[in-house]
C-alpha positions in Angstrom: 36.8 90.0 209.6 38.2 93.6 211.1 34.5 93.0 212.4 34.9 89.8 214.0 38.1 90.2 215.4 37.1 93.5 217.7 34.4 91.4 219.0 36.5 88.7 219.8 39.3 91.4 221.6 36.0 93.3 223.1 34.7 89.8 224.5 38.1 88.7 226.1 38.7 92.1 227.5 35.1 91.6 229.3 36.0 88.3 230.1 38.9 89.0 231.9 37.5 92.7 233.6 34.4 89.6 235.4 37.3 87.4 236.7 39.7 90.0 238.1 36.0 91.6 239.8 35.2 88.0 241.5 39.0 87.6 242.0 38.8 90.5 243.9 35.3 90.1 245.8 35.2 92.2 248.9 35.6 89.4 252.3 33.7 89.8 255.3 34.3 91.7 257.6 34.6 89.7 261.3 36.4 91.6 264.3 34.0 94.2 266.3 35.8 97.1 266.4 33.7 97.9 269.4 33.9 95.1 272.0 36.4 95.3 274.8 39.2 92.4 273.5 39.8 91.8 277.3 35.8 90.9 277.6 35.6 89.2 274.5 38.7 86.9 275.9 37.4 86.1 279.3 33.8 85.2 277.6 35.6 82.7 275.2 37.5 81.6 278.5 34.3 81.4 280.5 32.4 79.3 277.3 36.1 77.3 276.7 35.8 75.8 280.8 32.5 75.0 280.5 32.6 72.7 277.0 36.5 71.3 277.7 37.7 73.7 274.8 40.6 75.6 274.2 40.3 79.3 272.9 41.4 80.2 270.2 42.4 84.3 269.5 43.1 85.3 265.7 44.5 88.5 266.4 44.7 91.0 263.7 41.5 93.3 261.9 39.6 94.3 259.2 42.1 96.6 257.8 44.2 93.4 257.1 43.5 91.0 254.1 45.8 88.9 255.1 43.3 88.5 258.5 40.1 88.5 256.3 41.7 85.7 254.2 42.3 83.3 257.1 39.0 83.7 257.8 37.5 83.0 255.0 39.5 79.8 254.4 38.8 78.1 257.7 35.2 79.0 257.5 35.1 77.7 253.7 36.3 74.4 254.6 34.7 72.0 256.0 37.9 69.8 257.3 39.7 72.7 259.3 36.1 74.1 260.2 35.2 70.9 261.9 38.3 70.8 264.0 37.7 73.9 264.9 34.1 73.6 266.1 34.9 70.3 267.8 38.2 71.4 269.8 38.7 75.6 270.5 36.1 78.6 271.3 37.9 80.7 267.9 37.1 84.4 268.4 38.8 87.4 265.8 40.3 90.0 268.4 40.2 93.4 267.0 43.7 95.1 267.1 45.1 97.9 265.0 48.9 99.0 265.5 48.4 102.2 264.4 44.8 103.2 266.4 46.0 102.4 270.1 42.7 102.1 272.3 42.5 101.7 276.3 42.4 98.1 275.8 45.5 97.1 272.9 48.4 97.7 275.7 46.7 95.4 278.5 45.7 93.3 275.9 48.6 92.3 274.1 50.5 91.6 277.5 47.9 89.0 278.6 48.5 87.6 274.8 52.4 87.1 275.4 53.3 90.3 272.8 51.9 88.3 269.8 52.2 91.2 267.4 55.3 90.8 267.3 54.7 88.1 264.4 52.5 90.4 262.6 49.2 90.3 261.3 47.1 88.1 262.1 48.7 86.1 264.8 47.4 83.3 266.4 47.2 82.8 270.4 46.2 79.5 271.7 45.0 79.4 275.2 44.3 77.2 277.6 40.5 77.1 279.4 42.2 79.1 282.5 43.2 81.5 280.0 47.3 80.6 279.7 49.3 81.0 276.3 49.9 77.7 274.8 51.1 78.8 272.1 51.7 81.5 269.2 51.8 81.3 265.6 53.1 83.1 263.3 50.6 83.3 260.3 53.5 83.2 257.9 54.3 79.0 257.9 50.9 78.1 257.5 50.5 80.5 253.7 50.7 79.4 250.5 50.8 82.4 247.4 48.2 84.8 248.1 46.4 82.1 250.9 46.6 79.9 253.1 47.8 76.1 252.7 45.7 73.3 254.2 47.7 70.5 255.3 50.2 73.3 257.8 46.7 75.0 258.8 45.1 71.5 259.6 48.1 70.2 261.2 48.6 73.2 263.4 44.9 73.6 264.8 45.2 69.7 265.4 48.1 69.9 267.4 47.0 72.4 269.4 43.8 70.5 271.0 43.3 70.0 273.7 43.7 65.9 273.8 46.9 66.5 271.6 48.2 69.2 274.5 47.6 66.8 276.9 48.6 63.2 275.9 
């Protein structure tokens, strides 16, 4: 009987360890830490102008777990991904509050200083590069992730069509 109980306890411990390891799988790094963010924004604006879209800058970094969670969340949700693909040029703009680069201050000024909202923070730009909206990501969160309805509402409310009507 002790042997069976020991096997059951060992199996439960192994199952819990595997489940926790799967839950904490590393997320894909999506921020290019080498690119000049001002040039990255300019390239996205040129593409947006050609395609009749707006630009969304997801400002944050690979150091930010919430930034990586959001990138994973929108990539794996086909409805949200479709809205983004149809309406936006979506870029991950690298910024580290403790590691200033020569571009950091200029980039933050250009985006109307969105770092005050924490990270990730989303900046919606029209095709001319004007800041239309800065979205604090905390309003999109739910538990340890993001709320699909809130995220979808954010994107739908800032599409070119929605803004122009």
